[in-house]
Steps between C-alpha positions, in 0.01 A plus 500: 500500500145637494418845382370602838801396703802726545821438302776350712855524365779263608718613789813448283513672163765519226580865428503661154708820514394777264567871455299569183153546654286453810242222516195581714244246625223445246705632205694325224852577383751368247859486615820396326725237660864498386720497814660190651282441812174593328579265208571218744168569676303474177677185384497314831168615647259602225603280208556181703225544761183294469276643774311826529712598798814492282358788288472733803804721555587822676570808288738743674497850340776761488770232535729420204624143474883474477626403155720222637402216731820550697398848619313547825138603513433873533276627784147379431192721508301422815154463339431283200209358302410132484432426134366222285706426184242488221728474196870431426651586159870428430750596231872443433566813288699715553555320833293251706210676672137450601194724515261433789136602522416516874183595689523652847319313782583677828770683694757327716788596725839331497578345838829328420701407189551123521739455207653708219610237247411378246212747545387684816236342723353684801264439787212746456201629694175571313371857558164516317273275295336541163156362587159503335328732751124522460381851425273534804381808689699388805820506296429851368440628852834359614691665213359839593513829319854448369406210279188680378707801399748272319214319323351834385829614344553161337154508337559858381832401342358201316197688370729765346635228270339363184245248623476347152841341553444148642786528750355823646150347531647197675690723744175682581334170585795397716461811713162371613588132527841508670537565874603854590814368675641379168430818299801716611754244382321430170440865405856601596634243252267633225543879522819689412727472804871469556674197649578705810130572557408136443768400751342731759159339441655154539663598829168635634382194692220690673187526284435855623848613394452334167179695432659829607796448266292393200236777504752778400620282214141466370439873531819573303394263223151656482645851467731383223209348305296819537787707357546258211129504413498879510795518258339253259176696505676825398676320218178350367333842512787652298474225237124550472551876456752445216268252328212745531701792360633323187159445327405862572813617318401319185147644497538856621718756328492853641739747334718741689597435861340158515721380216816604686386317811436188294853514357647523849296204615609298196865578571455361848375174354811300403324272255346789307838675497662183370240476225578858399870418474424197283284703260753784475808280461675444167478121507384310188131439451524130580674568832244773583212259443660245734554766767144635480370147537712456813372835634140376468589186691676709764188713560292191575764344722511554881830634628540210741554253214867414427435542128411866556861591583636289211268666247577847629877440484457376143310812394750732667785326316319527166451873555863559601656315205659726232289389203592797278738703717858514370813713505655681206831353385809718476626430148812720490766252387796727580381564854429127543852410386655749745281371786587135430872578475491688829320219683696203359843445352541251209189284425493618140250236385240602755536869430479440127173303538338772714595771253360290214169475684492877550573560132218272384263661752567836337391357166200303630289591800313175563807276519456196724737471794791261435567200721870513592699249704839603642713190559829526683690423821403660832619849579532635144208745539204329330245627752644851519496523120127428506451789743710725274290400197184614683672824598612556141152448358332703776290202605403353834713206618382190686708196596347154542730245667431155356774305681343202676144568378332162451127587481341606174248706699781745578495591130136451399331563836250293699143436399253696710330183619782460755511676834785749508533508121701782345632598156834388363823696516454648152164663580621600847802669343280695258286615793813610687654705217164644385577496124460238228840551334761448775829314484456162672819327611445123540803424715660151512268344243735200479429407864127435471384183673228247433265339751154349542356853469606517135788627289550879516729485194204373297284783637760750374457377142192718451653797683820503293345435158451825303229331293294399805565738788266768359223274631652375831237353733577485870302236691398756761382767253343251257506774234769578243770760569734643235870444581630581153633843605700359792876470444598166654865441592595160641834421664669162529839352577462218247257392232546130576222492762251715304239289313547507124151638431556790740849570367362513145273792595785720627776688324816379676781752548819365650659712773856366544735567787723805519866520409753634750511838326120523505493415870754775575286753312180383674671518839621859452183624327233338715612271785754721681276816498207290624704346785644840600150641519368204702783526754497878538840552338618745233765473225709742707517237776550177300663428166528160333731509195435272198802281588341417835166427331679263262660327799156449659362360174782256432596390852181530710214432258448246227158558348328607182304784665596768752314405819806366682698802383229724645522319835879532511477872430245524783746329735768756407259789564407359841866471600567858388185621680646369826823694441313818411273475805799439730682796343207735565488380861873568543466848346225585750723380785794709377281811471372455854855447629624816320212705640568377854871580469433852369253569779743381769790706362293822502425493872718702739432287806819380666333200659401335174741398227436323163525124531724325244340233282630159588654264248194279501279798429722605212478153352123512521494839323694387191452703184215388269589333167577725207226543242433360249571141604654323200440124475802320353574127475651490851193663654286263295663200667453652845128562439391198293756250626720275289399456135230239440606408145850447368619422150574131545497403134874458449541309828229245417641435149843398626461130408351302210135402511347842581314730261274806533148504359237769484152446644177701498280527810194713578739714707726570200803334344756302703833332433504129578804279563502142373744261668593149389718225642576141404589190701532127455163333475246326281425770243230688691411870459402678826325839488453719809380854569118466489480468122182480296427239235605724211841571652554130575428420137752768393766327713429162334513667159838655581661176617362313196639758259842493668512120494418496129771763429764381749738375230457819299616716793721230652309491826581205724410380845749432778604166345557653154186354339290701257189358667461777754272297728709181494563419869441870572225682688429867428350744751353833385408761762323836459546732799311627695341174601198655673375683186280312254632518141353401167513591132693406185743795490772322704577248224810672358632564853475129590681399181781750566531389862527130407742575213722687749481204740601234245759713320661633818492857367371807685203698368572869459412681825337797322256298284132431561266320264138403437321293239303183441666202330383214283633148465666601172695782666290795385451804725138619518376846612378573854318789668588766754814610314504855631464398866768233460744741334443756775573230759830419325585871494424534873729205573793662315519249215643601162375245245148360451424205271146512355304298240534650155123538465502723810722758332195718432440533875829687544332816368308532829820511706627848594798627303733531800442134587567393142826694505617329821422147379603294198229276357558170323203358309513126442284272288666173608689363798834509314485880499400508867799290607742703289380822663495363857866384516817699454654406166180331389392140535649350184415161358766234562603333170776250422580515127630183336373263768205265453311333774553125495187293455664177619 
């Protein structure tokens, strides 16, 4: 095909359906191919074709291709563009698709669609030709004034651009070399136009119509460029004026009115104002030098640079930080004690530690802030105590939630080399409170994570070390900040997941669960008034006696804290709110009915008579409930439903092979049943209940100790043999099976359970026990004694067997709990068995008989 001959397209063309853009003759466009028919066209026609004709296809605009091959074709746009596929790029992620680079050749009109599958093919009629017309005077005369006017606007538009750009210079040369017939399509694809406008140009088959439609688009683009250049010129003039004024300020100094004008001009300059703030701030000298250096860099930096905003944000943060600003502590110990007692009931250890800190602060002013860690089950008030401590000291309070944090940059901040960098939570918190001696509550410090971004627990080592945090360096600040006056309080449910190095830096204060009496006091002092206030009720409308509160605690909640109790009280208040609202509605109805009856009875008209209220109306106007509404146990069942927890201890201990142990969990203490059964077998021990390795080892220890002492206690299997595993399998189960269990404290419970199984005797139904065992039968101490004892008290048990070396832990248990329970301290398993069975578990001896050795 010679350059002088016109381009002839085939009479049958495959159709590429697109709705993203409009391809005009002489222009180039990239289009994405991801629908079924278009994909089939690319694979079958372009990728497998070998001739030049196979790369020519018809591009139909404003026509989306159906997603499925089974769907029919939508109505096709009448005019399309014959295009040459210049490039095909494919990818399989996230789904198979291709990107085509196509160049428009000429317009065509669809005559008839020949087939729709696997891709559409149509018979087309060529409408114009992209030809190499010679630029001759005869051609210019034929185009007439319209083309000359279009050419003039096109040259004006191009010359308004930067001719030093190679693409602009090439476009200027093309205006002179290309035929005038091709210019409307090419310039329309270059200037800013919408797809709708391009579609109108494509549909304009007549050259005269095409020129008339394109000229207004060129004029609009020229006007937009003129406005843009005018705006840029004003901005440049303003910048030159500011640059010219600044040197004059440094040289000239006129007293009086001129000095006031200079101050106003400086205030309008943000950078100069920022420099003033840096110089007048109370930051240390090292930090001031770093800030002044950044201010110098900021003055030389154009505002369009991304680093300008980063540097300015950094300087504003440095100015806002409370380097030397603090609050004065309230050191009145008597007032602090009253405030703590009013806010929280019990928690004597915590209150004692806060009062000790206040006392030492009275004697020494520059005392470093302690690092406290409150460890206890959920719902016991660890977070609220931290807020009360801040209120007592008269300090600002800020809470930092650490649960799920797995990036050390959350603690130490990001380096300013990163886009979007910001300081860590410690520095952000100081900026928020505005003082350098607040109370920081690090909530859920035991739930910190670890990831590829670092270990936040390791980043906290510097923050929570009193010997290092006076020189804490955040990555974003890159200068030292003094945290020694900050009172850090961390909260955790368990210390098992806190790294040892971090735990060593904190003063751990255990916050155990509440007893039933403490929960009743908390409910009537704090929870019930709060719920009444939240639900718009008053004590004259609702009363909950202590007996009802005890019923909620024992039968509807089983927890160490008071969150579930608070929710149950809220449910009662909601039910009473419904009754109160209905009663007010009925009172209003009765008042209206009485007023209507009185008005009707006062009239003397003989035609009208008062209408009697029907029975249904009387039922609807029932009297409102009497106030106050008293919640008793029967009303409790109607509101909260049947009890969720029942005392099932005596029922579950009705046969041998069951014992009650005491377990500690992060949610508080729990009672734990241990069940055992035996059957004929091969001497295997089966353990179920999702047990950990330590608990499995305790079970093996227990069975080994019983086998070695079977003759002593006269324990036999089903066949009467002292070898307990001879032709016998033993199965130990720890309900509930879905809860993971581990730890050594179930050793004595397993021994008691197996001793009950092989002796056929019942374990006392009011006994619970805890303790670790050894192979020699010794009972070793365990932890969590207070929580375990409180769990036994909640369950209604009367006797608790503890290791003798845990006797010192009984001092932490409230006096009313100690009075309700009897404690047996044991140093060996003999004492445990004697205390667990009625009448003891005596040793079986046969005096005068010798075992035969024959």
